[in-house]
C-alpha positions, 0 to 999 in steps of 0.5 A, spaced: 817 730 301 811 735 300 813 739 294 814 733 290 808 730 291 804 737 290 807 736 283 804 731 281 797 731 277 791 729 280 789 724 276 794 719 274 795 719 282 788 717 283 789 711 277 794 709 282 790 708 287 785 705 283 789 700 279 793 698 287 785 698 290 782 693 285 789 689 285 789 688 291 781 685 291 782 681 287 788 678 289 785 676 296 778 673 292 784 669 289 786 666 295 779 666 298 775 662 294 771 658 296 769 654 289 771 652 283 770 649 276 771 642 275 770 637 269 765 631 270 770 625 270 774 629 275 769 625 280 768 619 275 762 621 273 762 618 265 755 618 261 749 619 265 743 615 264 736 614 264 732 609 269 726 606 270 724 603 278 717 600 280 716 598 286 710 598 291 709 603 297 706 600 303 703 606 308 701 601 313 698 606 319 693 601 322 695 597 329 701 594 332 706 594 327 704 602 324 709 604 320 707 610 318 705 615 325 702 621 325 707 627 329 703 633 330 697 636 328 693 642 329 686 643 334 682 644 327 685 638 325 680 633 327 675 638 325 678 638 318 675 634 311 682 634 309 686 632 316 689 639 314 694 639 318 695 633 319 704 630 321 706 623 319 713 620 320 714 614 316 717 608 315 714 604 310 716 597 306 718 597 299 717 591 295 717 589 289 710 586 288 703 589 291 704 583 297 707 585 303 709 579 303 714 580 295 720 581 295 722 587 300 727 593 296 728 599 300 725 603 304 721 609 304 723 614 310 720 621 312 713 626 313 708 627 310 704 632 311 696 633 310 697 641 306 690 642 304 685 645 307 679 643 301 682 636 300 686 631 301 692 632 299 700 632 302 707 634 302 711 629 301 718 630 304 722 622 303 728 618 301 727 612 298 733 607 300 734 601 297 737 595 299 737 591 293 741 589 289 745 594 285 742 601 289 743 597 295 745 603 300 743 607 295 737 613 296 732 617 291 730 623 295 723 626 293 720 633 294 713 634 293 706 634 292 701 628 293 693 629 290 692 623 294 684 621 290 687 624 284 689 618 279 696 618 278 700 624 282 707 626 280 713 627 284 719 630 283 725 627 284 730 633 287 736 629 288 739 622 290 746 618 293 750 613 292 749 610 285 743 616 284 749 622 286 746 629 281 739 624 281 733 628 278 726 626 274 720 624 277 715 619 280 709 618 279 704 614 285 698 611 283 694 607 289 694 600 289 690 599 294 686 603 300 682 601 305 676 606 308 676 603 315 683 603 316 687 609 312 692 602 310 694 603 303 699 600 298 701 605 293 705 603 286 710 607 283 714 607 277 720 613 278 724 615 272 730 617 275 737 621 270 743 618 274 750 617 272 
């Protein structure tokens, strides 16, 4: 047997070994695959739409019925002109009109944190959880920078669920009313979102 192998040329034996190795590797990779390419139609996705949503965000930080509360701060937060290091948790009502007594269309649930040492600017991480009409049970997710004293702030919509699956777009926030004594604010939102 040793004589038989010694007579085979070295190059064909090397080629055969490499071929068997790659063949086994490719077969194993196919059988252990964790992903595949799908047609959007397989998920029932039809034509992509662009929707505009308009509502008011009520951030109430004062009184017994606060909808946003501080959950963390740094030692320097109280001495910072920008409240740097303050983290608030929110469950703010979203209404159709600027008055809190108007129709509630959803909730803004998440956190905002003062992320600037020089100006009042928040890192916003939240979901707009809608409760009315065809969007009831659907959510839009926001992750972005909110420079509070700028006229109009723009934040990205990074995703969604329900009727907003595969969502992408942006939200424009504009302060409608701000009580400088209490810190309570009403913010007008215009949201433009692509979704299926």
